[in-house]
C-alpha positions as CSV (number, residue, x, y, z in Angstrom):
1,M,-17.9,-17.4,2.0
2,P,-16.8,-19.2,-1.2
3,Y,-14.9,-17.1,-3.7
4,E,-13.5,-17.6,-7.2
5,P,-9.7,-18.1,-7.2
6,P,-7.6,-15.5,-9.0
7,T,-6.4,-16.2,-12.6
8,H,-3.9,-15.0,-15.1
9,T,-6.6,-13.6,-17.4
10,V,-5.5,-10.0,-17.3
11,E,-1.9,-10.9,-17.5
12,R,-2.5,-13.0,-20.6
13,S,-4.5,-10.1,-22.1
14,L,-1.7,-7.7,-21.6
15,R,0.8,-10.1,-23.1
16,A,-1.4,-10.6,-26.1
17,T,-2.3,-6.9,-26.7
18,S,0.9,-5.1,-25.8
19,G,3.6,-7.7,-26.2
20,A,4.5,-7.4,-22.5
21,K,6.8,-10.2,-21.4
22,V,7.2,-9.2,-17.7
23,V,4.0,-8.2,-15.9
24,A,4.0,-7.1,-12.3
25,G,1.0,-7.1,-10.0
26,V,0.9,-4.2,-7.6
27,D,-1.2,-3.7,-4.4
28,E,-0.9,-1.4,-1.4
29,V,-1.8,-1.5,2.3
30,G,-2.0,1.2,4.9
31,R,-3.8,3.8,2.8
32,G,-6.5,4.5,5.5
33,A,-4.3,4.1,8.6
34,W,-3.7,6.9,11.1
35,A,-0.1,5.7,11.7
36,G,2.6,3.9,9.9
37,P,3.7,3.9,6.3
38,V,1.8,3.1,3.2
39,T,3.4,-0.1,1.8
40,V,3.3,-1.3,-1.8
41,C,4.3,-4.7,-3.1
42,A,5.1,-5.4,-6.7
43,A,5.1,-9.1,-7.6
44,V,6.0,-11.0,-10.7
45,T,4.5,-14.5,-11.0
46,G,4.7,-15.6,-14.6
47,L,1.9,-17.9,-15.6
48,R,2.4,-20.6,-13.1
49,R,-0.4,-22.1,-11.1
50,A,-0.9,-20.2,-7.8
51,P,-0.6,-21.7,-4.4
52,E,-3.9,-23.1,-3.0
53,G,-6.1,-20.6,-1.3
54,L,-4.5,-17.4,-2.7
55,T,-6.9,-14.5,-2.7
56,D,-7.2,-10.9,-1.4
57,S,-5.3,-10.6,1.9
58,K,-8.4,-9.1,3.6
59,L,-10.3,-12.4,3.0
60,L,-7.7,-14.5,4.9
61,T,-7.3,-15.0,8.6
62,P,-4.1,-13.6,10.1
63,K,-2.7,-17.1,10.6
64,R,-3.5,-18.3,7.1
65,R,-2.2,-14.9,5.6
66,T,1.1,-15.2,7.4
67,A,1.7,-18.8,6.3
68,L,0.6,-18.0,2.7
69,A,3.0,-15.0,2.6
70,A,5.9,-17.2,3.5
71,E,4.9,-19.6,0.7
72,L,4.4,-16.8,-1.8
73,E,7.8,-15.2,-1.1
74,R,9.4,-18.5,-2.2
75,W,6.9,-19.1,-5.1
76,V,6.9,-15.8,-7.0
77,T,9.4,-15.1,-9.7
78,A,10.3,-11.9,-8.0
79,Y,8.8,-9.3,-5.5
80,A,9.9,-6.1,-4.0
81,L,8.4,-3.7,-1.4
82,G,8.3,0.1,-1.3
83,D,7.2,2.3,1.5
84,A,6.2,6.0,1.8
85,S,6.7,7.3,5.4
86,P,4.1,9.2,7.4
87,Q,6.2,12.3,6.9
88,E,6.2,11.8,3.1
89,I,2.4,11.3,3.2
90,D,2.0,14.5,5.1
91,E,4.2,16.4,2.7
92,L,3.0,15.0,-0.6
93,G,-0.6,13.8,0.0
94,M,-1.7,10.2,-0.3
95,T,-1.9,9.8,-4.1
96,A,1.7,11.1,-4.6
97,A,2.9,9.0,-1.6
98,L,1.3,5.9,-3.2
99,R,3.1,6.6,-6.4
100,L,6.4,7.1,-4.6
101,A,6.0,3.8,-2.7
102,A,4.9,1.9,-5.9
103,V,7.9,3.3,-7.9
104,R,10.2,2.2,-5.1
105,A,8.7,-1.3,-5.2
106,L,8.8,-1.6,-9.0
107,E,12.4,-0.3,-9.2
108,G,13.3,-2.8,-6.6
109,L,12.5,-5.7,-8.9
110,P,15.5,-7.4,-10.6
111,V,13.9,-6.7,-14.0
112,R,11.8,-3.7,-15.0
113,P,8.2,-4.8,-15.8
114,D,6.9,-4.2,-19.3
115,A,3.4,-3.7,-17.8
116,V,1.7,-3.3,-14.4
117,I,-1.6,-4.6,-13.1
118,L,-2.8,-2.1,-10.5
119,D,-5.5,-2.9,-8.0
120,G,-8.4,-0.5,-8.0
121,K,-9.9,1.9,-10.6
122,H,-7.4,4.8,-10.2
123,D,-4.1,4.8,-11.9
124,Y,-1.8,6.5,-9.4
125,L,1.3,5.4,-11.2
126,G,1.0,7.1,-14.6
127,S,3.7,7.6,-17.3
128,P,6.1,6.0,-18.1
129,W,4.6,2.8,-16.7
130,Q,2.1,0.9,-18.8
131,V,-0.7,0.3,-16.4
132,R,-3.9,-1.8,-16.4
133,T,-6.2,-1.0,-13.5
134,V,-8.5,-3.8,-12.3
135,I,-11.2,-3.2,-9.7
136,K,-10.9,-6.0,-7.1
137,G,-7.7,-7.1,-8.8
138,D,-6.5,-8.4,-5.5
139,Q,-9.3,-11.1,-5.8
140,S,-9.2,-11.7,-9.5
141,C,-5.5,-11.4,-10.6
142,I,-2.9,-13.9,-9.3
143,A,0.0,-11.4,-9.3
144,V,-2.0,-8.7,-7.6
145,A,-3.3,-11.1,-5.0
146,A,0.2,-12.3,-4.2
147,A,1.3,-8.7,-3.8
148,S,-1.7,-8.0,-1.5
149,V,-0.8,-10.8,0.8
150,I,2.9,-10.1,1.0
151,A,2.4,-6.3,1.5
152,K,-0.2,-6.9,4.3
153,V,1.9,-9.3,6.2
154,R,5.1,-7.3,6.0
155,R,3.4,-4.0,7.1
156,D,1.5,-5.8,9.9
157,A,4.9,-7.1,11.2
158,L,6.4,-3.7,11.1
159,M,3.5,-2.2,13.1
160,A,3.7,-5.1,15.6
161,E,7.4,-4.2,16.1
162,L,6.4,-0.7,17.1
163,E,4.0,-2.0,19.7
164,A,6.7,-4.2,21.1
165,G,8.8,-1.1,21.6
166,A,7.8,2.2,23.2
167,Y,4.3,2.4,21.8
168,A,2.4,-0.5,23.4
169,A,-0.5,1.7,24.4
170,Y,-1.6,2.3,20.8
171,G,-2.3,-1.3,20.1
172,F,-0.4,-1.3,16.8
173,G,0.0,-5.1,16.9
174,A,-3.8,-5.5,16.7
175,N,-4.9,-2.4,14.7
176,A,-1.8,-1.9,12.4
177,G,-2.2,1.8,12.8
178,Y,-5.8,1.9,11.7
179,P,-8.6,3.5,13.7
180,S,-9.7,1.5,16.8
181,P,-11.0,2.4,20.3
182,V,-7.6,1.5,21.8
183,H,-5.8,3.6,19.3
184,K,-8.1,6.6,19.8
185,A,-7.8,6.4,23.6
186,A,-4.0,6.3,23.4
187,L,-4.0,9.3,21.1
188,E,-6.3,11.3,23.4
189,E,-4.1,10.6,26.4
190,L,-0.6,10.5,24.9
191,G,-0.9,12.3,21.6
192,P,0.6,11.2,18.2
193,T,3.9,9.4,17.9
194,P,6.6,10.0,15.3
195,Y,4.9,7.3,13.3
196,H,1.5,9.2,13.0
197,R,0.3,11.1,10.0
198,L,-0.2,14.6,11.2
199,S,-2.2,15.8,8.2
200,W,-5.0,13.3,8.9
201,S,-8.4,14.5,10.1
202,Y,-8.4,12.4,13.3
203,L,-6.5,15.3,14.9
204,D,-9.5,17.6,14.5
205,A,-11.3,15.5,17.2
206,L,-8.3,15.9,19.6
207,P,-8.4,19.5,20.8
208,Q,-5.3,19.1,23.0
209,W,-3.2,17.9,20.1
210,R,-4.8,19.8,17.3
211,H,-1.9,22.3,17.2
212,L,0.3,19.5,15.8
213,K,-1.8,19.2,12.7
214,K,0.1,19.8,9.4
215,V,-1.7,21.4,6.5
216,R,-0.4,20.5,3.1
217,L,-0.5,23.4,0.5
218,S,-2.7,22.8,-2.6
219,A,-0.9,22.7,-5.9
220,E,-2.2,26.1,-6.7
221,A,-1.0,27.6,-3.4
222,A,2.4,26.0,-3.6
223,A,2.9,27.3,-7.2
224,L,1.8,30.8,-6.2
225,E,4.1,30.8,-3.2
226,S,7.1,29.6,-5.2
227,G,6.2,31.8,-8.2
228,G,6.3,28.7,-10.4
229,Q,3.8,27.1,-12.8
230,L,0.9,25.1,-11.8
231,G,1.4,21.3,-12.1
232,F,-0.3,18.1,-11.2
233,D,-1.1,17.5,-7.5
234,F,-0.8,13.7,-7.4
């Protein structure tokens, strides 16, 4: 299906309205997976013309995505990756884990960005970052699209390494930790691995492994238990 190539329109707008000189595009992968980390990439591209065929990673074939990621890693001005582990996701919840991974990526850049273009409609970063959220930013914004491709390829490679080790039965090389018939069958027979998120609802459908499920306290319950003040539950 034809698609419009991404542009620097949002980045130019941020530069004009806020005076930002360094703008990073940020995108994540792994949010809906049962296993593996959530991975965030922050990419700075400047205003140069993007490589041919750049778009949202989900619109690319695995072969094209891998080749493009290698090209992008050489082409971008800078990029950095940040992960939040399954254990951190279980402990903090997904929104806070996304923020943790994104901050790790942004702080990994050689220069702190003046502004961030964040894919989606929800700002999970917040203060002190100056954030512009863009729905489908991974299709419309060059820096976000670059971050999308790099993050996807890097996380897929990590999950494939797990399959090449002791966890071949789970099919991580093909499903990247997301729901699939092979993944579900392995969970039913073998149970979750150390790389699975144990607060996820998939365990509700696995009676023999349900006892492993972790329940994260709400912000209210945690505050009452500690005797502290209520705060934001990211």
